[in-house]
matplotlib code that plots the C-alpha trace (Angstrom):
import matplotlib.pyplot as plt

x = [-114.4, -111.2, -107.9, -106.2, -106.7, -108.0, -106.3, -109.1, -108.4, -104.7, -105.2, -107.7, -105.5, -102.5, -104.4, -106.2, -102.9, -101.3, -104.1, -103.9, -100.1, -100.1, -102.5, -99.6, -97.1, -96.6, -99.2, -98.0, -96.0, -96.2, -94.3, -95.8, -93.7, -90.3, -91.3, -92.2, -95.3, -95.8, -99.3, -100.2, -103.5, -105.3, -104.4, -104.9, -108.6, -111.7, -110.8, -107.8, -109.9, -112.4, -109.6, -108.4, -111.8, -112.3, -109.1, -110.0, -113.5, -111.8, -109.9, -113.0, -114.9, -112.1, -112.3, -116.0, -115.6, -113.0, -115.3, -113.1, -115.8, -119.6, -120.9, -123.3, -123.8, -125.2, -128.8, -128.2, -125.7, -123.5, -119.8, -118.9, -121.2, -119.6, -116.1, -117.2, -118.6, -115.4, -113.3, -115.3, -115.0, -111.2, -110.6, -112.8, -111.2, -107.6, -108.4, -110.2, -107.2, -104.9, -107.1, -106.9, -103.1, -102.6, -104.6, -102.3, -98.5, -98.0, -95.5, -96.6, -95.3, -94.9, -98.0, -100.4, -98.7, -98.9, -102.5, -103.2, -101.8, -103.8, -107.0, -106.3, -105.7, -109.0, -110.6, -108.8, -110.0, -113.5, -113.1, -111.7, -114.5, -117.1]
y = [48.1, 47.6, 47.8, 44.9, 41.4, 38.9, 35.5, 33.8, 36.3, 35.6, 31.8, 32.0, 34.2, 32.0, 28.8, 30.3, 31.5, 28.2, 26.2, 28.3, 27.8, 24.0, 23.4, 24.2, 21.9, 18.2, 16.1, 12.7, 10.9, 7.5, 5.5, 4.6, 2.4, 4.0, 7.5, 9.2, 11.3, 14.0, 15.3, 18.6, 19.5, 20.5, 17.3, 15.0, 14.7, 16.8, 16.8, 19.0, 21.5, 21.4, 22.0, 25.0, 26.5, 26.0, 27.9, 30.8, 30.9, 31.2, 34.2, 35.7, 35.1, 36.8, 39.8, 40.0, 39.9, 42.7, 44.9, 44.9, 43.1, 43.4, 40.7, 38.8, 36.1, 38.3, 37.2, 33.7, 32.1, 33.3, 33.7, 30.9, 28.5, 29.5, 28.9, 25.5, 24.4, 25.4, 23.6, 20.5, 20.6, 21.2, 18.5, 16.0, 16.6, 16.2, 13.1, 11.5, 12.3, 10.7, 7.6, 7.5, 8.0, 5.3, 2.8, 2.8, 2.6, 6.3, 8.3, 11.4, 14.8, 17.9, 19.5, 16.9, 17.0, 20.8, 20.6, 18.7, 21.5, 24.1, 22.2, 21.9, 25.7, 26.3, 24.1, 26.0, 29.3, 27.9, 26.8, 30.2, 32.0, 30.0]
z = [-28.2, -26.4, -28.2, -26.3, -27.5, -25.0, -24.5, -26.5, -29.4, -29.3, -29.3, -32.1, -34.2, -33.7, -34.4, -37.4, -38.9, -38.2, -39.8, -43.0, -43.1, -42.5, -45.4, -47.7, -45.8, -46.6, -44.7, -45.7, -48.4, -50.0, -52.6, -55.9, -58.1, -57.9, -57.0, -53.7, -53.7, -51.1, -50.4, -48.8, -47.1, -50.4, -52.2, -49.2, -49.5, -49.0, -45.3, -45.9, -47.7, -44.8, -42.3, -44.3, -44.5, -40.7, -40.1, -42.4, -40.9, -37.5, -38.7, -40.2, -37.0, -35.0, -37.4, -36.9, -33.1, -33.2, -35.4, -38.5, -40.5, -40.1, -37.7, -39.9, -37.3, -34.6, -34.7, -36.0, -33.6, -30.7, -31.0, -28.6, -30.4, -33.8, -32.3, -30.9, -34.3, -36.1, -33.5, -33.9, -37.7, -37.5, -35.0, -36.7, -40.1, -38.8, -36.8, -39.8, -42.0, -39.4, -39.5, -43.3, -43.3, -40.6, -42.7, -45.7, -46.1, -45.7, -43.6, -41.7, -42.6, -40.5, -41.9, -40.4, -37.0, -37.0, -38.1, -34.9, -32.9, -34.9, -34.4, -30.7, -30.7, -32.3, -29.7, -26.9, -28.4, -28.3, -24.7, -23.7, -25.5, -23.6]

ax = plt.figure().add_subplot(projection="3d")
ax.plot(x, y, z, "-o")
ax.set_aspect("equal")
plt.show()
């Protein structure tokens, strides 16, 4: 096992950490009666939770690849396929949430925009891994 991180490892680590962070940031806000309600990734819908889990699974997959955790996927699925599945889940959940936000009278927050970048980063890590 080499000590140096590959480009795919660095992209996956950055995107995974960013996806965990943006789940706590405001994704959108809306006005109800006279008050403004701000929603983060966990309160947005099930899609926010799915995005958070995809980000944490990316970090766990990276730790399994580096040998820090035991590789439980070795005989079931390859690492590039696992990254591709996580990238698809992350991208689909963020795009679906964007569609839900654009349908109502809601304003985008920085968390949802950064979630797009994190999902694209997970996709880039999957592409680099393949």
